[in-house]
FIMAR-52363 format. One record per residue (C-alpha): residue number from 1; residue in three letters; x, y, z. Coordinates in steps of 0.02 Angstrom, whole numbers, plus 50000, padded with zeros to 5 digits. Last residue first. Layout:
FIMAR-52363
@num NUM | residu ala | c1 X | c2 Y | c3 Z
...
This chain:
FIMAR-52363
@num 369 | residu unk | c1 44875 | c2 48511 | c3 37513
@num 368 | residu unk | c1 44696 | c2 48577 | c3 37500
@num 367 | residu unk | c1 44646 | c2 48461 | c3 37357
@num 366 | residu unk | c1 44704 | c2 48308 | c3 37455
@num 365 | residu unk | c1 44595 | c2 48364 | c3 37602
@num 364 | residu unk | c1 44449 | c2 48382 | c3 37486
@num 363 | residu unk | c1 44476 | c2 48205 | c3 37420
@num 362 | residu unk | c1 44479 | c2 48136 | c3 37598
@num 361 | residu unk | c1 44323 | c2 48231 | c3 37643
@num 360 | residu unk | c1 44220 | c2 48176 | c3 37495
@num 359 | residu unk | c1 44084 | c2 48067 | c3 37577
@num 358 | residu unk | c1 44072 | c2 48195 | c3 37716
@num 357 | residu unk | c1 44011 | c2 48325 | c3 37588
@num 356 | residu unk | c1 43847 | c2 48235 | c3 37560
@num 355 | residu unk | c1 43736 | c2 48244 | c3 37716
@num 354 | residu unk | c1 43793 | c2 48393 | c3 37823
@num 353 | residu unk | c1 43874 | c2 48507 | c3 37691
@num 352 | residu unk | c1 43742 | c2 48467 | c3 37566
@num 351 | residu unk | c1 43602 | c2 48505 | c3 37691
@num 350 | residu unk | c1 43691 | c2 48668 | c3 37747
@num 349 | residu unk | c1 43707 | c2 48727 | c3 37567
@num 348 | residu unk | c1 43527 | c2 48688 | c3 37530
@num 347 | residu unk | c1 43470 | c2 48790 | c3 37681
@num 346 | residu unk | c1 43565 | c2 48941 | c3 37624
@num 345 | residu unk | c1 43517 | c2 48922 | c3 37442
@num 344 | residu unk | c1 43333 | c2 48899 | c3 37455
@num 343 | residu unk | c1 43339 | c2 48808 | c3 37338
@num 342 | residu unk | c1 43499 | c2 48728 | c3 37274
@num 341 | residu unk | c1 43668 | c2 48772 | c3 37201
@num 340 | residu unk | c1 43831 | c2 48685 | c3 37156
@num 339 | residu unk | c1 44001 | c2 48723 | c3 37076
@num 338 | residu unk | c1 44085 | c2 48555 | c3 37078
@num 337 | residu unk | c1 44272 | c2 48540 | c3 37031
@num 336 | residu unk | c1 44351 | c2 48369 | c3 37014
@num 335 | residu unk | c1 44287 | c2 48314 | c3 36843
@num 334 | residu unk | c1 44399 | c2 48179 | c3 36766
@num 333 | residu unk | c1 44283 | c2 48035 | c3 36712
@num 332 | residu unk | c1 44279 | c2 47957 | c3 36887
@num 331 | residu unk | c1 44242 | c2 48120 | c3 36971
@num 330 | residu unk | c1 44086 | c2 48136 | c3 36864
@num 329 | residu unk | c1 44028 | c2 47965 | c3 36921
@num 328 | residu unk | c1 44071 | c2 48017 | c3 37097
@num 327 | residu unk | c1 43943 | c2 48158 | c3 37086
@num 326 | residu unk | c1 43806 | c2 48026 | c3 37056
@num 325 | residu unk | c1 43870 | c2 47917 | c3 37198
@num 324 | residu unk | c1 43869 | c2 48065 | c3 37314
@num 323 | residu unk | c1 43687 | c2 48111 | c3 37267
@num 322 | residu unk | c1 43629 | c2 47929 | c3 37284
@num 321 | residu unk | c1 43712 | c2 47912 | c3 37453
@num 320 | residu unk | c1 43641 | c2 48074 | c3 37518
@num 319 | residu unk | c1 43460 | c2 48039 | c3 37459
@num 318 | residu unk | c1 43408 | c2 48090 | c3 37285
@num 317 | residu unk | c1 43410 | c2 48225 | c3 37151
@num 316 | residu unk | c1 43562 | c2 48290 | c3 37058
@num 315 | residu unk | c1 43496 | c2 48441 | c3 36961
@num 314 | residu unk | c1 43516 | c2 48501 | c3 36780
@num 313 | residu unk | c1 43472 | c2 48688 | c3 36770
@num 312 | residu unk | c1 43630 | c2 48774 | c3 36716
@num 311 | residu unk | c1 43573 | c2 48933 | c3 36639
@num 310 | residu unk | c1 43401 | c2 49002 | c3 36603
@num 309 | residu unk | c1 43254 | c2 48972 | c3 36725
@num 308 | residu unk | c1 43091 | c2 48878 | c3 36722
@num 307 | residu unk | c1 43113 | c2 48731 | c3 36598
@num 306 | residu unk | c1 43296 | c2 48705 | c3 36641
@num 305 | residu unk | c1 43244 | c2 48673 | c3 36820
@num 304 | residu unk | c1 43158 | c2 48514 | c3 36771
@num 303 | residu unk | c1 43317 | c2 48427 | c3 36701
@num 302 | residu unk | c1 43338 | c2 48294 | c3 36826
@num 301 | residu unk | c1 43494 | c2 48182 | c3 36855
@num 300 | residu unk | c1 43466 | c2 48040 | c3 36980
@num 299 | residu unk | c1 43423 | c2 47894 | c3 36865
@num 298 | residu unk | c1 43485 | c2 47982 | c3 36709
@num 297 | residu unk | c1 43415 | c2 48116 | c3 36593
@num 296 | residu unk | c1 43257 | c2 48133 | c3 36697
@num 295 | residu unk | c1 43132 | c2 48269 | c3 36643
@num 294 | residu unk | c1 42995 | c2 48134 | c3 36648
@num 293 | residu unk | c1 43037 | c2 48103 | c3 36461
@num 292 | residu unk | c1 43165 | c2 48223 | c3 36393
@num 291 | residu unk | c1 43116 | c2 48399 | c3 36338
@num 290 | residu unk | c1 43215 | c2 48496 | c3 36468
@num 289 | residu unk | c1 43373 | c2 48410 | c3 36408
@num 288 | residu unk | c1 43355 | c2 48497 | c3 36239
@num 287 | residu unk | c1 43332 | c2 48668 | c3 36325
@num 286 | residu unk | c1 43487 | c2 48640 | c3 36430
@num 285 | residu unk | c1 43581 | c2 48602 | c3 36269
@num 284 | residu unk | c1 43530 | c2 48768 | c3 36201
@num 283 | residu unk | c1 43590 | c2 48850 | c3 36360
@num 282 | residu unk | c1 43763 | c2 48775 | c3 36337
@num 281 | residu unk | c1 43764 | c2 48828 | c3 36155
@num 280 | residu unk | c1 43730 | c2 49008 | c3 36210
@num 279 | residu unk | c1 43668 | c2 49125 | c3 36075
@num 278 | residu unk | c1 43485 | c2 49109 | c3 36122
@num 277 | residu unk | c1 43512 | c2 49163 | c3 36299
@num 276 | residu unk | c1 43324 | c2 49187 | c3 36332
@num 275 | residu unk | c1 43176 | c2 49137 | c3 36224
@num 274 | residu unk | c1 43134 | c2 48975 | c3 36314
@num 273 | residu unk | c1 43129 | c2 49070 | c3 36481
@num 272 | residu unk | c1 42987 | c2 49182 | c3 36420
@num 271 | residu unk | c1 42894 | c2 49030 | c3 36359
@num 270 | residu unk | c1 42914 | c2 48949 | c3 36526
@num 269 | residu unk | c1 42845 | c2 49102 | c3 36620
@num 268 | residu unk | c1 42695 | c2 49110 | c3 36503
@num 267 | residu unk | c1 42661 | c2 48922 | c3 36529
@num 266 | residu unk | c1 42653 | c2 48936 | c3 36716
@num 265 | residu unk | c1 42790 | c2 48912 | c3 36847
@num 264 | residu unk | c1 42707 | c2 48854 | c3 37012
@num 263 | residu unk | c1 42754 | c2 48672 | c3 37002
@num 262 | residu unk | c1 42941 | c2 48703 | c3 36974
@num 261 | residu unk | c1 43009 | c2 48680 | c3 37152
@num 260 | residu unk | c1 42865 | c2 48571 | c3 37205
@num 259 | residu unk | c1 42920 | c2 48430 | c3 37088
@num 258 | residu unk | c1 43099 | c2 48439 | c3 37148
@num 257 | residu unk | c1 43042 | c2 48435 | c3 37329
@num 256 | residu unk | c1 42938 | c2 48280 | c3 37294
@num 255 | residu unk | c1 43088 | c2 48202 | c3 37209
@num 254 | residu unk | c1 43199 | c2 48233 | c3 37365
@num 253 | residu unk | c1 43061 | c2 48168 | c3 37484
@num 252 | residu unk | c1 43050 | c2 48004 | c3 37385
@num 251 | residu unk | c1 43237 | c2 47981 | c3 37400
@num 250 | residu unk | c1 43242 | c2 47993 | c3 37588
@num 249 | residu unk | c1 43364 | c2 48100 | c3 37689
@num 248 | residu unk | c1 43342 | c2 48241 | c3 37565
@num 247 | residu unk | c1 43452 | c2 48309 | c3 37427
@num 246 | residu unk | c1 43409 | c2 48424 | c3 37285
@num 245 | residu unk | c1 43573 | c2 48488 | c3 37209
@num 244 | residu unk | c1 43594 | c2 48599 | c3 37056
@num 243 | residu unk | c1 43749 | c2 48573 | c3 36948
@num 242 | residu unk | c1 43895 | c2 48664 | c3 36870
@num 241 | residu unk | c1 44027 | c2 48524 | c3 36843
@num 240 | residu unk | c1 44214 | c2 48532 | c3 36839
@num 239 | residu unk | c1 44370 | c2 48508 | c3 36737
@num 238 | residu unk | c1 44551 | c2 48551 | c3 36761
@num 237 | residu unk | c1 44672 | c2 48619 | c3 36635
@num 236 | residu unk | c1 44859 | c2 48614 | c3 36675
@num 235 | residu unk | c1 44903 | c2 48436 | c3 36625
@num 234 | residu unk | c1 44846 | c2 48455 | c3 36443
@num 233 | residu unk | c1 44918 | c2 48630 | c3 36439
@num 232 | residu unk | c1 45055 | c2 48621 | c3 36305
@num 231 | residu unk | c1 44951 | c2 48734 | c3 36190
@num 230 | residu unk | c1 44905 | c2 48596 | c3 36072
@num 229 | residu unk | c1 44875 | c2 48485 | c3 36224
@num 228 | residu unk | c1 44734 | c2 48602 | c3 36278
@num 227 | residu unk | c1 44636 | c2 48554 | c3 36118
@num 226 | residu unk | c1 44652 | c2 48369 | c3 36163
@num 225 | residu unk | c1 44587 | c2 48410 | c3 36338
@num 224 | residu unk | c1 44442 | c2 48502 | c3 36262
@num 223 | residu unk | c1 44394 | c2 48353 | c3 36156
@num 222 | residu unk | c1 44415 | c2 48226 | c3 36298
@num 221 | residu unk | c1 44305 | c2 48331 | c3 36412
@num 220 | residu unk | c1 44169 | c2 48343 | c3 36285
@num 219 | residu unk | c1 44165 | c2 48153 | c3 36265
@num 218 | residu unk | c1 44166 | c2 48124 | c3 36451
@num 217 | residu unk | c1 44029 | c2 48251 | c3 36477
@num 216 | residu unk | c1 43914 | c2 48157 | c3 36362
@num 215 | residu unk | c1 43944 | c2 47992 | c3 36451
@num 214 | residu unk | c1 43926 | c2 48074 | c3 36625
@num 213 | residu unk | c1 43753 | c2 48139 | c3 36574
@num 212 | residu unk | c1 43729 | c2 48327 | c3 36575
@num 211 | residu unk | c1 43748 | c2 48470 | c3 36695
@num 210 | residu unk | c1 43843 | c2 48627 | c3 36639
@num 209 | residu unk | c1 44030 | c2 48601 | c3 36613
@num 208 | residu unk | c1 44156 | c2 48708 | c3 36702
@num 207 | residu unk | c1 44326 | c2 48716 | c3 36620
@num 206 | residu unk | c1 44451 | c2 48750 | c3 36760
@num 205 | residu unk | c1 44624 | c2 48830 | c3 36742
@num 204 | residu unk | c1 44569 | c2 48915 | c3 36582
@num 203 | residu unk | c1 44685 | c2 48996 | c3 36458
@num 202 | residu unk | c1 44718 | c2 48903 | c3 36294
@num 201 | residu unk | c1 44600 | c2 48756 | c3 36310
@num 200 | residu unk | c1 44466 | c2 48871 | c3 36377
@num 199 | residu unk | c1 44486 | c2 48992 | c3 36232
@num 198 | residu unk | c1 44477 | c2 48848 | c3 36110
@num 197 | residu unk | c1 44324 | c2 48769 | c3 36193
@num 196 | residu unk | c1 44235 | c2 48938 | c3 36196
@num 195 | residu unk | c1 44262 | c2 48964 | c3 36008
@num 194 | residu unk | c1 44203 | c2 48789 | c3 35963
@num 193 | residu unk | c1 44044 | c2 48817 | c3 36065
@num 192 | residu unk | c1 44028 | c2 48726 | c3 36231
@num 191 | residu unk | c1 44052 | c2 48857 | c3 36363
@num 190 | residu unk | c1 44104 | c2 48872 | c3 36547
@num 189 | residu unk | c1 44262 | c2 48962 | c3 36592
@num 188 | residu unk | c1 44359 | c2 48970 | c3 36759
@num 187 | residu unk | c1 44517 | c2 49069 | c3 36775
@num 186 | residu unk | c1 44638 | c2 49047 | c3 36920
@num 185 | residu unk | c1 44707 | c2 49199 | c3 37016
@num 184 | residu unk | c1 44880 | c2 49252 | c3 36957
@num 183 | residu unk | c1 45060 | c2 49185 | c3 36959
@num 182 | residu unk | c1 45048 | c2 49152 | c3 37099
@num 181 | residu unk | c1 44905 | c2 49216 | c3 37206
@num 180 | residu unk | c1 44925 | c2 49388 | c3 37287
@num 179 | residu unk | c1 44913 | c2 49477 | c3 37120
@num 178 | residu unk | c1 45031 | c2 49620 | c3 37082
@num 177 | residu unk | c1 44978 | c2 49788 | c3 37146
@num 176 | residu unk | c1 45002 | c2 49872 | c3 37032
@num 175 | residu unk | c1 44976 | c2 49848 | c3 36844
@num 174 | residu unk | c1 45100 | c2 49918 | c3 36717
@num 173 | residu unk | c1 45061 | c2 49961 | c3 36538
@num 172 | residu unk | c1 45201 | c2 50037 | c3 36432
@num 171 | residu unk | c1 45084 | c2 50067 | c3 36283
@num 170 | residu unk | c1 44912 | c2 49981 | c3 36264
@num 169 | residu unk | c1 44811 | c2 49934 | c3 36109
@num 168 | residu unk | c1 44661 | c2 49826 | c3 36109
@num 167 | residu unk | c1 44541 | c2 49737 | c3 35987
@num 166 | residu unk | c1 44652 | c2 49666 | c3 35847
@num 165 | residu unk | c1 44810 | c2 49678 | c3 35946
@num 164 | residu unk | c1 44949 | c2 49803 | c3 35986
@num 163 | residu unk | c1 45027 | c2 49774 | c3 36152
@num 162 | residu unk | c1 45157 | c2 49866 | c3 36255
@num 161 | residu unk | c1 45196 | c2 49797 | c3 36426
@num 160 | residu unk | c1 45307 | c2 49883 | c3 36556
@num 159 | residu unk | c1 45447 | c2 49769 | c3 36616
@num 158 | residu unk | c1 45422 | c2 49641 | c3 36754
@num 157 | residu unk | c1 45306 | c2 49525 | c3 36659
@num 156 | residu unk | c1 45187 | c2 49414 | c3 36758
@num 155 | residu unk | c1 45029 | c2 49515 | c3 36796
@num 154 | residu unk | c1 45040 | c2 49633 | c3 36646
@num 153 | residu unk | c1 45063 | c2 49481 | c3 36531
@num 152 | residu unk | c1 44927 | c2 49377 | c3 36603
@num 151 | residu unk | c1 44804 | c2 49521 | c3 36584
@num 150 | residu unk | c1 44853 | c2 49542 | c3 36402
@num 149 | residu unk | c1 44826 | c2 49359 | c3 36361
@num 148 | residu unk | c1 44663 | c2 49364 | c3 36456
@num 147 | residu unk | c1 44599 | c2 49513 | c3 36360
@num 146 | residu unk | c1 44653 | c2 49446 | c3 36187
@num 145 | residu unk | c1 44565 | c2 49279 | c3 36215
@num 144 | residu unk | c1 44408 | c2 49364 | c3 36281
@num 143 | residu unk | c1 44405 | c2 49484 | c3 36137
@num 142 | residu unk | c1 44412 | c2 49339 | c3 36015
@num 141 | residu unk | c1 44280 | c2 49252 | c3 36119
@num 140 | residu unk | c1 44166 | c2 49406 | c3 36098
@num 139 | residu unk | c1 44204 | c2 49402 | c3 35909
@num 138 | residu unk | c1 44142 | c2 49222 | c3 35904
@num 137 | residu unk | c1 43968 | c2 49270 | c3 35970
@num 136 | residu unk | c1 43943 | c2 49431 | c3 35876
@num 135 | residu unk | c1 43999 | c2 49598 | c3 35942
@num 134 | residu unk | c1 43865 | c2 49725 | c3 35978
@num 133 | residu unk | c1 43905 | c2 49766 | c3 36161
@num 132 | residu unk | c1 43815 | c2 49914 | c3 36235
@num 131 | residu unk | c1 43741 | c2 49841 | c3 36393
@num 130 | residu unk | c1 43568 | c2 49825 | c3 36313
@num 129 | residu unk | c1 43653 | c2 49752 | c3 36159
@num 128 | residu unk | c1 43727 | c2 49610 | c3 36265
@num 127 | residu unk | c1 43556 | c2 49570 | c3 36337
@num 126 | residu unk | c1 43470 | c2 49568 | c3 36166
@num 125 | residu unk | c1 43611 | c2 49463 | c3 36087
@num 124 | residu unk | c1 43602 | c2 49324 | c3 36216
@num 123 | residu unk | c1 43725 | c2 49217 | c3 36308
@num 122 | residu unk | c1 43869 | c2 49325 | c3 36364
@num 121 | residu unk | c1 44060 | c2 49296 | c3 36348
@num 120 | residu unk | c1 44090 | c2 49267 | c3 36532
@num 119 | residu unk | c1 44259 | c2 49221 | c3 36608
@num 118 | residu unk | c1 44239 | c2 49174 | c3 36795
@num 117 | residu unk | c1 44388 | c2 49232 | c3 36895
@num 116 | residu unk | c1 44437 | c2 49164 | c3 37066
@num 115 | residu unk | c1 44463 | c2 49279 | c3 37215
@num 114 | residu unk | c1 44509 | c2 49255 | c3 37396
@num 113 | residu unk | c1 44695 | c2 49268 | c3 37387
@num 112 | residu unk | c1 44739 | c2 49384 | c3 37531
@num 111 | residu unk | c1 44574 | c2 49479 | c3 37528
@num 110 | residu unk | c1 44651 | c2 49648 | c3 37497
@num 109 | residu unk | c1 44786 | c2 49572 | c3 37383
@num 108 | residu unk | c1 44665 | c2 49472 | c3 37272
@num 107 | residu unk | c1 44538 | c2 49613 | c3 37261
@num 106 | residu unk | c1 44680 | c2 49730 | c3 37204
@num 105 | residu unk | c1 44743 | c2 49597 | c3 37083
@num 104 | residu unk | c1 44568 | c2 49580 | c3 37004
@num 103 | residu unk | c1 44532 | c2 49763 | c3 36992
@num 102 | residu unk | c1 44702 | c2 49797 | c3 36918
@num 101 | residu unk | c1 44681 | c2 49657 | c3 36785
@num 100 | residu unk | c1 44508 | c2 49729 | c3 36739
@num 99 | residu unk | c1 44590 | c2 49899 | c3 36717
@num 98 | residu unk | c1 44725 | c2 49825 | c3 36607
@num 97 | residu unk | c1 44600 | c2 49727 | c3 36506
@num 96 | residu unk | c1 44496 | c2 49889 | c3 36469
@num 95 | residu unk | c1 44314 | c2 49859 | c3 36520
@num 94 | residu unk | c1 44156 | c2 49800 | c3 36432
@num 93 | residu unk | c1 44240 | c2 49688 | c3 36301
@num 92 | residu unk | c1 44288 | c2 49549 | c3 36419
@num 91 | residu unk | c1 44157 | c2 49514 | c3 36552
@num 90 | residu unk | c1 44246 | c2 49457 | c3 36710
@num 89 | residu unk | c1 44125 | c2 49368 | c3 36833
@num 88 | residu unk | c1 44171 | c2 49338 | c3 37012
@num 87 | residu unk | c1 44212 | c2 49170 | c3 37091
@num 86 | residu unk | c1 44230 | c2 49236 | c3 37264
@num 85 | residu unk | c1 44333 | c2 49141 | c3 37394
@num 84 | residu unk | c1 44259 | c2 49097 | c3 37563
@num 83 | residu unk | c1 44382 | c2 49108 | c3 37707
@num 82 | residu unk | c1 44321 | c2 49239 | c3 37831
@num 81 | residu unk | c1 44155 | c2 49307 | c3 37774
@num 80 | residu unk | c1 44078 | c2 49480 | c3 37789
@num 79 | residu unk | c1 44209 | c2 49578 | c3 37695
@num 78 | residu unk | c1 44212 | c2 49453 | c3 37555
@num 77 | residu unk | c1 44018 | c2 49470 | c3 37544
@num 76 | residu unk | c1 44030 | c2 49659 | c3 37511
@num 75 | residu unk | c1 44172 | c2 49639 | c3 37386
@num 74 | residu unk | c1 44077 | c2 49505 | c3 37298
@num 73 | residu unk | c1 43917 | c2 49609 | c3 37283
@num 72 | residu unk | c1 44018 | c2 49755 | c3 37217
@num 71 | residu unk | c1 44097 | c2 49650 | c3 37086
@num 70 | residu unk | c1 43938 | c2 49557 | c3 37034
@num 69 | residu unk | c1 43813 | c2 49699 | c3 37003
@num 68 | residu unk | c1 43648 | c2 49639 | c3 37071
@num 67 | residu unk | c1 43564 | c2 49514 | c3 36958
@num 66 | residu unk | c1 43409 | c2 49540 | c3 36849
@num 65 | residu unk | c1 43510 | c2 49585 | c3 36697
@num 64 | residu unk | c1 43630 | c2 49439 | c3 36715
@num 63 | residu unk | c1 43799 | c2 49410 | c3 36793
@num 62 | residu unk | c1 43812 | c2 49281 | c3 36930
@num 61 | residu unk | c1 43911 | c2 49262 | c3 37094
@num 60 | residu unk | c1 43996 | c2 49093 | c3 37116
@num 59 | residu unk | c1 44053 | c2 49058 | c3 37292
@num 58 | residu unk | c1 44213 | c2 48969 | c3 37342
@num 57 | residu unk | c1 44281 | c2 48839 | c3 37458
@num 56 | residu unk | c1 44122 | c2 48755 | c3 37520
@num 55 | residu unk | c1 44138 | c2 48686 | c3 37694
@num 54 | residu unk | c1 43964 | c2 48702 | c3 37764
@num 53 | residu unk | c1 44014 | c2 48853 | c3 37869
@num 52 | residu unk | c1 44072 | c2 48944 | c3 37710
@num 51 | residu unk | c1 43915 | c2 48903 | c3 37613
@num 50 | residu unk | c1 43803 | c2 48956 | c3 37760
@num 49 | residu unk | c1 43902 | c2 49118 | c3 37776
@num 48 | residu unk | c1 43882 | c2 49155 | c3 37588
@num 47 | residu unk | c1 43692 | c2 49117 | c3 37596
@num 46 | residu unk | c1 43661 | c2 49230 | c3 37747
@num 45 | residu unk | c1 43775 | c2 49366 | c3 37679
@num 44 | residu unk | c1 43680 | c2 49372 | c3 37512
@num 43 | residu unk | c1 43513 | c2 49369 | c3 37604
@num 42 | residu unk | c1 43559 | c2 49513 | c3 37721
@num 41 | residu unk | c1 43637 | c2 49612 | c3 37578
@num 40 | residu unk | c1 43471 | c2 49601 | c3 37488
@num 39 | residu unk | c1 43395 | c2 49516 | c3 37338
@num 38 | residu unk | c1 43211 | c2 49463 | c3 37358
@num 37 | residu unk | c1 43163 | c2 49300 | c3 37447
@num 36 | residu unk | c1 43024 | c2 49235 | c3 37339
@num 35 | residu unk | c1 42890 | c2 49109 | c3 37391
@num 34 | residu unk | c1 42744 | c2 49228 | c3 37373
@num 33 | residu unk | c1 42804 | c2 49274 | c3 37197
@num 32 | residu unk | c1 42777 | c2 49097 | c3 37139
@num 31 | residu unk | c1 42870 | c2 49060 | c3 36976
@num 30 | residu unk | c1 43009 | c2 48958 | c3 37053
@num 29 | residu unk | c1 42955 | c2 48887 | c3 37220
@num 28 | residu unk | c1 43068 | c2 48902 | c3 37370
@num 27 | residu unk | c1 43147 | c2 49062 | c3 37313
@num 26 | residu unk | c1 43305 | c2 49166 | c3 37304
@num 25 | residu unk | c1 43342 | c2 49335 | c3 37231
@num 24 | residu unk | c1 43436 | c2 49405 | c3 37079
@num 23 | residu unk | c1 43598 | c2 49393 | c3 37180
@num 22 | residu unk | c1 43577 | c2 49206 | c3 37197
@num 21 | residu unk | c1 43744 | c2 49157 | c3 37285
@num 20 | residu unk | c1 43805 | c2 48995 | c3 37213
@num 19 | residu unk | c1 43919 | c2 48863 | c3 37299
@num 18 | residu unk | c1 44090 | c2 48791 | c3 37264
@num 17 | residu unk | c1 44161 | c2 48620 | c3 37301
@num 16 | residu unk | c1 44340 | c2 48554 | c3 37270
@num 15 | residu unk | c1 44385 | c2 48373 | c3 37246
@num 14 | residu unk | c1 44559 | c2 48293 | c3 37238
@num 13 | residu unk | c1 44561 | c2 48118 | c3 37162
@num 12 | residu unk | c1 44681 | c2 48008 | c3 37258
@num 11 | residu unk | c1 44545 | c2 47967 | c3 37385
@num 10 | residu unk | c1 44450 | c2 47871 | c3 37254
@num 9 | residu unk | c1 44269 | c2 47847 | c3 37309
@num 8 | residu unk | c1 44172 | c2 47702 | c3 37235
@num 7 | residu unk | c1 44066 | c2 47673 | c3 37326
@num 6 | residu unk | c1 43989 | c2 47786 | c3 37459
@num 5 | residu unk | c1 44045 | c2 47758 | c3 37637
@num 4 | residu unk | c1 43905 | c2 47763 | c3 37768
@num 3 | residu unk | c1 43844 | c2 47925 | c3 37848
@num 2 | residu unk | c1 43726 | c2 47916 | c3 37997
@num 1 | residu unk | c1 43573 | c2 48031 | c3 37996
């Protein structure tokens, strides 16, 4: 199809796109086993290559009980792609900060700068306990704060680092190799609790919001930017959106695809999803949005996926112009990172790259400069 200019597009606002690799498996109909594409190296590589070829800069790799281990999966995919960066999860509290720092800088050097760090505090007490972590919600963010502080020190200070904190103690720590990226790979963080906002304001390079209305996101963005100003970082913290995408050449086909995606999920499946990640304020907000009329929180923002899977489930639904216009609304309030996903993930990446990404080429070129 031909691509006409979307309005408004501001070429002065740099935009960066990331994609998602579903290491728990892919599907064309959530809740229908017959539609599932089980996790495999072949599938991971297929999705990663589709994202790279479509023009995405990075790939988010998740952490959850059903997912393959993120670091090993990222390393395997990095070896099978050429440019795609890996947004890999760091889970403070499960590993010594100095060892985490060494893993990150080693990955950064061996891939020549193809790693971003996704800070994860965990969403549910049961899942955390199963992995041996019994810290409460705010304590996990305390650990995250201290972990990132210590990692930044061992990456940037030339002398050996000695640290005595509430949760960690190290003596004469040195991390080699140093990171390839200067001063270190960027940190992404998504979370809406007061504790998460503070850590993001203090440390993150990108605060990644889960899908919501632009008006709601604008309020949250202003709050976190004000917090960042306390640390002298108001101009250092960027903002982005974690969204699902359902785009078709015709709007009616996009809405039909959205309906088909969740039609197979029964009540038992939905009740199981409703009980997950009870400590995550972001996920609690997703559950609220999943109760709105017609599952539409705005003309082209749909919360249907939130009813059948945990995590960021708000989707942008429509034809290419409608999808681009909706994303532009988030750009206009200050969000310039978009971490996206769609079903099935290889085909959805190609569709977005072919139909929507051309609207943002100038902004993407500015981001790359």
